[in-house]
C-alpha positions as CSV (number, residue, x, y, z in Angstrom):
1,X,-187.5,146.4,-27.9
2,X,-183.8,146.9,-28.7
3,X,-182.3,144.4,-31.2
4,X,-179.4,142.1,-30.2
5,X,-177.0,144.3,-32.2
6,X,-178.1,147.4,-30.2
7,X,-177.8,145.6,-26.9
8,X,-174.3,144.4,-27.9
9,X,-173.5,148.1,-28.5
10,X,-174.6,149.0,-25.0
11,X,-172.4,146.1,-23.7
12,X,-169.3,147.3,-25.7
13,X,-169.8,151.0,-24.6
14,X,-170.2,150.2,-20.9
15,X,-167.3,147.7,-20.8
16,X,-165.0,150.4,-22.2
17,X,-165.8,153.2,-19.8
18,X,-163.3,154.4,-17.2
19,X,-164.4,153.2,-13.8
20,X,-162.9,152.2,-10.4
21,X,-164.3,151.8,-6.9
22,X,-165.6,155.2,-5.8
23,X,-165.0,156.7,-9.2
24,X,-168.0,155.3,-11.2
25,X,-169.1,158.7,-12.6
26,X,-168.8,157.7,-16.3
27,X,-170.9,154.6,-15.8
28,X,-173.5,156.5,-13.7
29,X,-173.7,159.2,-16.4
30,X,-174.2,156.6,-19.2
31,X,-177.0,155.0,-17.2
32,X,-178.7,158.3,-16.4
33,X,-178.7,159.2,-20.1
34,X,-180.1,155.7,-20.9
35,X,-182.9,156.1,-18.4
36,X,-183.8,159.7,-19.5
37,X,-184.6,158.2,-23.0
38,X,-187.2,155.9,-21.4
39,X,-189.8,158.2,-19.6
40,X,-191.7,155.1,-18.3
41,X,-188.8,154.4,-16.0
42,X,-188.0,156.1,-12.7
43,X,-184.3,156.3,-11.6
44,X,-183.5,157.1,-8.0
45,X,-180.1,157.5,-6.4
46,X,-179.4,156.6,-2.8
47,X,-177.1,158.5,-0.5
48,X,-174.2,156.3,-1.5
49,X,-174.6,156.8,-5.3
50,X,-176.2,153.4,-6.0
51,X,-178.8,153.6,-8.8
52,X,-182.3,152.0,-8.7
53,X,-184.3,151.8,-11.9
54,X,-188.0,150.7,-11.8
55,X,-191.0,150.9,-14.0
56,X,-193.4,153.7,-13.1
57,X,-196.9,152.8,-11.9
58,X,-198.5,150.2,-9.7
59,X,-197.1,146.7,-9.2
60,X,-199.0,143.6,-8.2
61,X,-196.1,141.5,-7.1
62,X,-193.1,142.0,-4.7
63,X,-190.1,143.5,-6.5
64,X,-187.5,141.4,-8.3
65,X,-184.3,143.4,-8.7
66,X,-181.4,142.5,-10.9
67,X,-178.2,143.7,-9.2
68,X,-174.8,144.5,-10.8
69,X,-171.9,146.7,-9.8
70,X,-170.5,149.6,-11.8
71,X,-166.8,149.4,-10.8
72,X,-163.8,147.4,-12.0
73,X,-160.3,147.0,-10.6
74,X,-158.1,150.0,-11.5
75,X,-155.3,152.3,-10.6
76,X,-156.4,155.5,-8.8
77,X,-153.9,158.4,-8.6
78,X,-153.4,159.7,-5.1
79,X,-150.4,162.0,-5.4
80,X,-148.0,163.5,-8.1
81,X,-144.3,163.4,-7.2
82,X,-142.3,165.0,-10.0
83,X,-142.5,162.7,-13.0
84,X,-144.2,159.9,-11.0
85,X,-147.7,159.3,-9.8
86,X,-148.5,157.5,-6.6
87,X,-151.5,155.2,-6.9
88,X,-153.9,153.1,-4.9
89,X,-155.0,149.9,-6.7
90,X,-158.6,149.3,-6.0
91,X,-159.4,145.6,-6.6
92,X,-157.8,142.2,-6.4
93,X,-155.0,141.3,-8.9
94,X,-151.9,139.1,-8.2
95,X,-148.7,141.0,-7.6
96,X,-146.9,139.4,-10.6
97,X,-149.0,141.5,-13.0
98,X,-147.6,144.8,-11.6
99,X,-144.0,144.0,-12.4
100,X,-142.8,146.7,-14.9
101,X,-146.4,146.8,-16.2
102,X,-147.5,149.5,-18.7
103,X,-150.6,151.5,-17.9
104,X,-152.8,154.0,-19.8
105,X,-154.6,156.9,-18.1
106,X,-158.2,156.9,-19.1
107,X,-159.3,160.1,-17.4
108,X,-157.5,163.4,-17.3
109,X,-154.6,164.2,-19.6
110,X,-154.1,161.0,-21.6
111,X,-151.2,158.7,-22.4
112,X,-149.5,156.4,-19.9
113,X,-146.6,155.2,-17.8
114,X,-145.0,152.2,-16.3
115,X,-145.3,150.7,-12.8
116,X,-142.0,151.0,-11.0
117,X,-143.1,150.1,-7.5
118,X,-146.0,148.1,-5.9
119,X,-146.7,147.1,-2.4
120,X,-149.1,144.1,-2.4
121,X,-150.0,144.6,1.3
122,X,-151.5,148.0,1.1
123,X,-152.0,147.9,-2.7
124,X,-150.2,151.2,-3.4
125,X,-147.3,152.0,-5.7
126,X,-145.6,154.4,-8.2
127,X,-146.1,154.9,-11.9
128,X,-143.3,156.6,-13.9
129,X,-145.1,158.9,-16.2
130,X,-144.7,159.0,-20.0
131,X,-146.3,162.1,-21.4
132,X,-149.3,161.9,-19.0
133,X,-150.1,164.7,-16.6
134,X,-152.6,163.1,-14.3
135,X,-154.0,164.7,-11.1
136,X,-155.2,162.9,-7.9
137,X,-158.4,161.1,-8.7
138,X,-157.5,160.1,-12.2
139,X,-157.9,156.5,-13.3
140,X,-155.4,154.3,-15.1
141,X,-155.8,150.8,-16.4
142,X,-153.5,148.2,-17.9
143,X,-152.1,148.9,-21.4
144,X,-153.6,146.2,-23.6
145,X,-152.2,145.0,-26.9
146,X,-155.0,145.6,-29.4
147,X,-156.4,142.5,-31.0
148,X,-159.6,141.4,-32.6
149,X,-162.1,139.5,-30.5
150,X,-162.9,136.0,-31.5
151,X,-166.2,135.7,-33.5
152,X,-169.0,135.4,-31.0
153,X,-167.1,136.9,-28.1
154,X,-166.5,140.4,-26.7
155,X,-163.0,141.4,-25.5
156,X,-163.1,144.6,-23.4
157,X,-161.2,146.3,-20.6
158,X,-164.0,146.0,-18.0
159,X,-166.5,143.2,-18.5
160,X,-166.6,142.6,-14.7
161,X,-169.2,143.8,-13.9
162,X,-170.2,146.1,-16.7
163,X,-171.4,143.1,-18.7
164,X,-173.7,142.5,-15.7
165,X,-174.9,146.1,-15.8
166,X,-175.6,145.8,-19.6
167,X,-177.5,142.5,-19.2
168,X,-179.7,143.9,-16.4
169,X,-180.5,147.1,-18.4
170,X,-181.3,145.0,-21.5
171,X,-183.7,142.9,-19.5
172,X,-185.4,146.0,-18.0
173,X,-185.7,147.4,-21.5
174,X,-187.8,144.4,-22.5
175,X,-189.6,144.0,-19.2
176,X,-190.9,147.6,-19.2
177,X,-193.2,146.8,-22.1
178,X,-194.9,143.9,-20.2
179,X,-197.5,144.5,-17.6
180,X,-196.7,141.1,-16.0
181,X,-193.1,142.2,-15.4
182,X,-193.8,145.6,-13.8
183,X,-192.3,144.3,-10.6
184,X,-188.8,143.8,-12.3
185,X,-186.2,146.5,-11.7
186,X,-182.4,147.0,-11.6
187,X,-180.1,148.1,-8.8
188,X,-176.6,149.2,-9.8
189,X,-174.1,149.4,-7.0
190,X,-170.7,151.0,-6.4
191,X,-167.3,149.9,-4.9
192,X,-168.0,146.1,-5.1
193,X,-164.2,145.5,-5.7
194,X,-163.4,147.0,-2.3
195,X,-165.6,144.6,-0.3
196,X,-169.3,145.2,-1.5
197,X,-169.2,148.7,0.0
198,X,-172.0,150.0,-2.2
199,X,-174.2,146.9,-1.7
200,X,-173.7,147.2,2.1
201,X,-174.7,150.8,1.9
202,X,-177.8,150.0,-0.1
203,X,-178.8,147.3,2.4
204,X,-178.3,149.7,5.3
205,X,-179.8,152.9,3.7
206,X,-183.3,151.5,3.6
207,X,-184.0,152.3,-0.1
208,X,-184.4,148.7,-1.1
209,X,-188.0,147.4,-0.6
210,X,-187.8,144.9,2.3
211,X,-189.8,142.3,0.3
212,X,-187.5,142.6,-2.8
213,X,-186.0,139.4,-4.2
214,X,-182.4,140.3,-5.4
215,X,-180.8,138.6,-8.3
216,X,-177.1,139.4,-7.9
217,X,-175.2,139.3,-11.2
218,X,-171.5,138.8,-11.4
219,X,-169.0,138.2,-14.2
220,X,-167.0,135.4,-12.7
221,X,-163.8,133.6,-13.5
222,X,-164.5,130.8,-16.0
223,X,-163.2,127.3,-15.3
224,X,-163.2,123.9,-16.8
225,X,-166.3,123.3,-14.7
226,X,-168.0,126.5,-15.8
227,X,-166.6,127.4,-19.3
228,X,-167.4,130.3,-21.6
229,X,-170.0,129.5,-24.2
230,X,-172.0,127.0,-22.3
231,X,-174.6,129.5,-21.1
232,X,-175.1,131.8,-18.1
233,X,-174.7,130.4,-14.6
234,X,-177.3,130.0,-11.9
235,X,-174.9,130.4,-9.0
236,X,-175.9,128.5,-5.9
237,X,-173.2,130.1,-3.7
238,X,-169.7,131.6,-3.5
239,X,-166.6,131.3,-1.4
240,X,-168.3,132.8,1.6
241,X,-171.9,131.5,1.7
242,X,-174.7,129.7,-0.1
243,X,-177.6,131.8,-1.4
244,X,-181.3,131.7,-0.7
245,X,-182.2,128.1,-1.5
246,X,-185.9,128.6,-2.4
247,X,-185.2,131.5,-4.7
248,X,-182.4,129.5,-6.4
249,X,-184.6,126.5,-6.8
250,X,-187.5,128.5,-8.2
251,X,-185.2,130.2,-10.7
252,X,-183.7,126.8,-11.7
253,X,-187.1,125.2,-12.2
254,X,-188.4,128.1,-14.3
255,X,-185.2,128.2,-16.5
256,X,-185.3,124.4,-17.0
257,X,-188.9,124.5,-18.1
258,X,-188.1,127.3,-20.5
259,X,-185.4,125.3,-22.2
260,X,-182.8,128.0,-21.9
261,X,-179.1,126.9,-22.1
262,X,-177.6,127.4,-18.7
263,X,-175.2,126.1,-16.0
264,X,-175.9,125.6,-12.3
265,X,-172.6,125.9,-10.3
266,X,-171.2,127.0,-7.0
267,X,-168.5,129.3,-8.4
268,X,-166.4,129.3,-5.2
269,X,-163.5,131.2,-6.6
270,X,-164.6,134.5,-4.9
271,X,-167.5,136.2,-3.1
272,X,-170.3,138.4,-4.5
273,X,-172.9,140.8,-3.4
274,X,-175.5,138.1,-2.9
275,X,-173.5,137.2,0.2
276,X,-173.7,140.7,1.5
277,X,-177.4,141.1,0.9
278,X,-178.1,137.8,2.6
279,X,-176.1,138.9,5.6
280,X,-178.3,141.9,6.0
281,X,-181.6,140.0,5.8
282,X,-182.5,140.2,2.1
283,X,-183.5,137.3,0.0
284,X,-180.8,137.0,-2.7
285,X,-179.9,134.5,-5.4
286,X,-176.8,134.6,-7.7
287,X,-176.4,134.6,-11.4
288,X,-173.2,135.1,-13.4
289,X,-171.5,135.2,-16.8
290,X,-168.3,133.0,-17.1
291,X,-165.4,135.4,-17.7
292,X,-162.1,134.9,-19.5
293,X,-159.0,136.8,-18.2
294,X,-160.6,137.5,-14.9
295,X,-159.6,141.0,-13.5
296,X,-157.5,141.4,-16.7
297,X,-155.2,138.6,-15.6
298,X,-154.1,136.8,-18.7
299,X,-152.7,133.2,-18.5
300,X,-154.0,133.1,-14.9
301,X,-154.1,129.3,-14.6
302,X,-150.5,129.1,-15.7
303,X,-149.4,132.0,-13.5
304,X,-150.9,130.4,-10.5
305,X,-149.1,127.1,-11.1
306,X,-145.8,129.0,-12.0
307,X,-145.7,128.0,-15.6
308,X,-146.9,131.2,-17.4
309,X,-146.1,134.9,-17.9
310,X,-148.3,137.4,-16.1
311,X,-149.6,139.4,-19.0
312,X,-152.5,141.9,-18.5
313,X,-155.3,141.1,-21.1
314,X,-158.7,142.4,-21.9
315,X,-161.5,140.4,-20.3
316,X,-163.7,138.2,-22.5
317,X,-167.3,137.0,-22.4
318,X,-169.3,134.9,-24.9
319,X,-172.1,136.9,-26.6
320,X,-174.3,133.8,-26.5
321,X,-173.9,133.7,-22.7
322,X,-174.7,137.4,-22.4
323,X,-177.9,137.2,-24.4
324,X,-178.8,134.0,-22.5
325,X,-178.4,135.9,-19.2
326,X,-180.8,138.6,-20.5
327,X,-183.4,135.9,-21.3
328,X,-182.7,134.2,-18.0
329,X,-183.4,137.3,-16.0
330,X,-186.8,137.7,-17.6
331,X,-187.7,134.0,-17.1
332,X,-186.6,134.2,-13.5
333,X,-188.7,137.4,-12.8
334,X,-191.7,135.7,-14.5
335,X,-191.4,132.3,-12.8
336,X,-190.2,133.3,-9.3
337,X,-193.8,133.7,-8.0
338,X,-195.3,130.5,-9.4
339,X,-197.2,128.4,-7.0
340,X,-194.3,126.0,-6.5
341,X,-191.9,125.0,-3.9
342,X,-189.5,122.1,-3.4
343,X,-191.4,121.0,-0.3
344,X,-194.7,120.9,-2.3
345,X,-193.0,118.7,-4.9
346,X,-191.6,116.4,-2.2
347,X,-195.1,116.2,-0.6
348,X,-196.5,114.9,-3.9
349,X,-193.8,112.3,-4.1
350,X,-194.5,111.3,-0.5
351,X,-198.2,111.0,-1.0
352,X,-197.7,108.8,-4.0
353,X,-195.1,106.4,-2.5
354,X,-195.3,106.4,1.3
355,X,-197.1,103.0,1.1
356,X,-193.8,101.3,0.7
357,X,-192.9,102.3,4.3
358,X,-195.6,99.9,5.6
């Protein structure tokens, strides 16, 4: 079993890889290499490039799949016009952050430029190049002032949702050594930032077992109600829907009984892939890591209320929350099939106390 230090290394590597919706090749390559070093795992790729990792051999229980996405908001070059690059921004970021913003090209011929035009309606614009010689398909991301992370935290360009990918893989690395968790696997999706495109494809393509229980992991904007450092979040819903109630309750009960630090919240600031899977008939619950500087938007609370500067910053997660999420995934996979339901518990209460009704 990998140590915490090794797992934190996976987290740091993944969260620094260049990625954008539809251009997740660096992450896919990293995951394929990781899987090749574990011959007891089987990696399959569907027709949309989503990756499914499962333990080889027979399984007694229906699958439990931890789901995370491999993309992050980013600039994608679409055309070169003299000393400027036209781009499409794939993901959701407030327009204030694009004003005269510096960017770095993380694929192709290095160095960077400055945003000189941005249309927030169609999310396209121009970058004045500074030493860079990109080609269509290259990825750029914000230029970040280098600074040391706070002790106990990771600051990185792309925690959302590469931290979710790292947690899912770390849990699988532990589960593969346990016969009672042979039903646990990982599904890594593409193009979530453009409307769950990869998750929808996975749901339509037929490669997910119909009886699978999906644990959709997000790295979601922290708030006063769901702060960094207070544990991973059992997410009961999002801005679009509530998730599978029985799955959520079973996970909550198992985690409470385990004594793991955690939070149980709605997290209604956005929507996640659990909503998409539920819409296509799959049983899905939600988990997340609280995230600082969501989508690289520093000072976001102040920017939204008009009192702060829109400064792109590295995203931040608490390492304790991250390791707690790895533990939570395993506890959930172990406890999800216990002979328990909320209705059964209510029946016990009713049998004991119905006499008071007369």
